[in-house]
C-alpha positions in Angstrom: 46.2 191.7 158.3 45.4 189.6 161.5 43.2 186.8 161.7 40.3 187.3 164.2 38.7 184.0 163.6 40.0 180.1 163.0 37.3 179.4 160.9 33.7 178.5 160.9 34.7 174.5 160.8 35.9 172.2 163.9 38.8 171.7 161.8 39.9 174.8 161.7 39.7 175.5 165.4 42.0 172.5 165.3 44.4 173.6 163.0 44.6 177.5 164.8 45.2 175.4 168.4 47.9 173.6 167.0 49.8 177.0 165.8 49.3 178.4 169.0 50.8 175.7 171.1 53.7 175.4 168.8 54.4 179.0 170.0 54.2 177.8 173.2 50.9 178.7 174.4 48.1 177.5 176.0 44.5 177.2 174.0 41.3 177.9 174.9 38.9 177.1 171.6 35.3 179.2 171.7 32.4 178.3 169.3 30.9 181.9 167.9 27.0 180.8 167.3 23.6 182.0 168.0 21.5 181.6 171.2 19.7 177.9 171.4 16.5 178.4 170.3 15.5 174.6 171.2 17.4 171.5 172.0 18.4 170.3 169.2 20.3 173.5 168.5 22.0 173.3 172.3 23.0 169.8 171.4 24.6 170.9 168.0 26.9 173.0 169.9 27.9 170.4 172.4 28.5 168.1 169.9 31.0 170.4 168.2 32.9 170.9 171.4 32.7 167.0 171.4 34.2 167.4 167.9 37.1 169.4 168.7 38.0 167.8 171.9 38.5 164.1 169.5 40.2 166.0 167.3 42.9 167.6 170.1 43.3 164.5 171.4 44.0 163.1 168.1 46.7 165.4 168.0 48.1 165.4 171.7 46.6 169.1 172.3 44.0 168.1 174.8 45.0 168.4 178.1 45.2 171.6 179.3 43.1 172.5 176.6 39.9 174.7 178.1 36.2 175.1 176.0 34.5 178.6 176.4 30.8 178.1 176.5 28.4 180.6 176.3 25.6 179.5 178.3 22.8 180.0 176.4 24.4 178.3 173.6 23.7 174.9 175.4 19.9 175.9 176.2 20.2 178.2 179.0 17.2 180.7 177.8 15.5 177.8 177.2 12.0 176.9 179.3 13.3 174.7 182.0 16.6 176.1 180.5 18.8 176.0 183.5 18.2 172.2 183.7 18.7 171.7 180.1 22.1 173.6 180.3 23.3 172.1 182.9 22.7 168.2 181.2 25.2 169.5 178.3 27.4 171.2 180.5 27.9 168.1 182.0 28.1 166.1 179.0 30.9 168.4 178.2 32.7 168.4 181.4 32.9 164.6 181.5 34.4 164.3 178.0 36.8 167.2 178.9 37.9 165.8 182.3 38.5 162.4 180.4 40.7 164.2 178.2 42.7 166.4 180.6 40.5 169.5 179.6 38.9 171.9 181.0 35.6 174.0 180.6 34.9 177.5 181.4 31.3 179.7 180.9 31.4 182.7 179.2 29.4 185.6 181.1 27.1 187.5 179.0 24.7 190.4 179.7 23.4 191.6 183.0 20.5 189.2 182.8 22.5 186.1 182.8 24.6 186.8 185.4 23.2 184.6 188.5 22.2 182.0 186.5 25.1 181.5 184.9 26.9 181.8 188.0 24.3 178.6 189.5 25.2 177.1 186.4 28.8 177.1 187.3 28.7 175.9 190.6 26.6 173.0 189.7 28.9 171.9 187.2 31.7 172.6 190.0 30.3 169.9 191.8 31.3 167.2 189.8 33.9 169.0 188.0 36.0 171.3 190.6 38.3 172.9 187.8 35.4 174.2 185.5 35.6 178.2 185.5 33.7 181.4 185.0 34.3 184.6 183.7 33.3 188.2 185.4 32.9 191.4 183.8 34.6 194.5 185.0 32.3 196.8 183.7 29.0 195.5 186.1 29.1 197.2 189.8 28.5 193.8 191.1 31.9 192.2 189.3 34.3 192.9 193.0 31.8 191.4 195.0 31.4 188.3 192.8 35.3 188.4 193.0 35.5 187.8 196.3 32.8 185.2 196.5 34.3 183.3 193.9 38.2 183.3 194.8 38.2 180.4 196.8 41.1 177.2 196.8 40.8 175.7 193.3 38.3 178.2 191.5 39.2 179.1 188.3 37.9 182.9 187.0 38.4 184.9 184.2 38.3 188.5 184.6 37.8 190.7 181.2 36.5 194.5 181.1 33.4 192.8 179.5 31.8 193.9 176.0 27.9 194.4 176.5 26.2 197.4 176.9 25.1 198.0 180.1 22.7 200.8 181.8 24.8 203.2 184.0 22.4 201.8 187.1 24.4 198.4 186.8 27.6 199.0 184.9 30.6 201.5 184.8 30.6 203.5 181.7 33.9 205.5 181.2 36.7 203.2 180.2 39.0 204.6 183.3 36.3 203.6 186.0 36.2 199.8 184.1 39.7 199.8 183.9 40.0 201.2 187.8 37.1 198.0 188.8 39.2 195.9 187.2 42.2 196.5 188.7 40.3 196.4 192.1 39.3 192.6 190.8 42.5 191.9 189.7 43.8 192.3 193.5 40.8 190.5 194.9 41.5 187.7 192.9 45.1 187.6 193.2 44.7 187.5 197.0 42.2 184.2 197.3 43.4 180.9 196.8 42.1 180.0 193.3 43.6 180.6 189.7 42.6 184.0 188.0 42.7 184.6 184.2 43.4 187.8 183.3 41.8 188.3 179.7 43.0 191.4 178.4 45.0 193.1 176.0 45.7 196.4 177.6 49.2 196.0 178.1 49.1 198.7 181.0 46.8 196.4 182.5 48.8 193.7 182.1 51.8 195.5 183.6 49.7 196.8 187.1 48.9 192.5 186.5 52.2 191.9 187.0 53.3 194.2 189.6 49.9 193.3 192.1 50.8 189.5 191.5 54.6 190.3 192.6 53.2 192.0 195.5 51.2 189.7 196.4 53.8 186.9 195.9 52.2 184.9 192.8 54.4 182.6 191.7 54.1 182.1 188.0 51.8 179.5 186.4 49.7 180.3 189.5 47.8 182.7 187.1 47.7 183.6 183.7 47.0 185.8 180.9 44.2 185.4 178.3 44.4 187.1 174.5 42.3 186.7 171.8 43.4 185.0 168.8 45.1 187.5 166.1 45.1 190.2 168.7 48.2 191.8 169.9 50.5 189.3 168.9 53.6 190.9 170.0 51.5 191.1 173.9 51.5 187.7 173.6 55.1 187.6 173.2 56.4 189.9 175.3 54.4 188.1 178.1 55.8 184.5 177.4 59.1 185.9 176.9 58.9 187.6 180.6 57.5 183.9 182.0 54.4 184.2 181.8 51.7 181.6 181.2 49.5 183.0 178.2 46.4 181.1 176.9 45.2 182.3 173.5 41.4 182.2 173.0 40.4 180.8 169.3 36.8 181.8 168.6 35.6 179.7 165.4 31.7 178.8 164.0 29.1 179.9 161.7 28.2 183.1 163.8 31.5 185.4 163.3 30.4 187.9 161.3 29.4 190.3 164.6 32.6 189.2 166.8 34.8 190.3 163.6 32.7 193.5 163.3 33.4 194.2 167.1 37.3 193.2 166.6 37.2 195.9 163.4 35.7 198.9 165.7 38.8 198.4 167.5 41.1 198.9 164.7 40.1 202.2 162.8 42.5 201.4 159.9 40.2 198.6 158.9 36.6 198.3 157.5 34.3 195.8 158.4 33.9 195.4 154.7 37.4 195.2 153.6 37.5 191.9 156.7 34.8 190.2 155.4 35.8 190.3 151.7 38.9 188.7 152.8 36.9 186.4 155.0 34.7 185.2 152.0 37.8 185.2 149.7 40.1 183.5 152.3 42.0 180.3 151.4 41.6 177.1 153.4 42.4 177.5 157.0 41.1 180.6 158.0 41.6 184.5 157.3 45.0 185.8 157.1 
């Protein structure tokens, strides 16, 4: 069975990153952890990312790597959370810049969108290569893409995994797909570096066709696919000369993420996945 999570420890993420880089793809690491309930928890998340950066640098893998950071994991949900998260984001951004890496903010449910975008803009003042994710599921995202598609921007477009009310979000899969395509057009027409996070082959093919229509050179955008998901699609895109980045999750709060992935593969059960994780050899689930 495919590995969906690199492991619980920083060393697991680095091992997975080395394997991904060996296959010619770029890397993005994301720590799976609960929302910070105090500053110490936020600091622990930052420390974990810094450990990963140090280890990546030691192996010659830091340049071009990306840290995918959930704002509430670095304190956004706390009292005075905007400043707490920004201080910790600066610590990550400064260190990432020193080794040639970048930071991209994950997008969570609709309650956090405005605060996440504000955090993104604030960090980008000092680190222009900071990225942010947006979710095609939300009605507002096409407009957000127009605002974000300026020169030098890094925007990760995904479908969105959060259940949202019909008052603010598309509900049917076909509606989400059409929104993804509309947002793709906006980003490709802009001057930034779009990052298309999907393993849906139909959408990647549409994106490739649109990139040609907008006269986008390969390398001026990228595809992102989650670790352990559709290795055939990863290989196909790589053979076609596209830039492919693999999103590598690691960390202690992995069960919900694994459950989500298993839900998309009905031939597997969550119980068997968790048993294989529990009994895994050192280095992760295989």
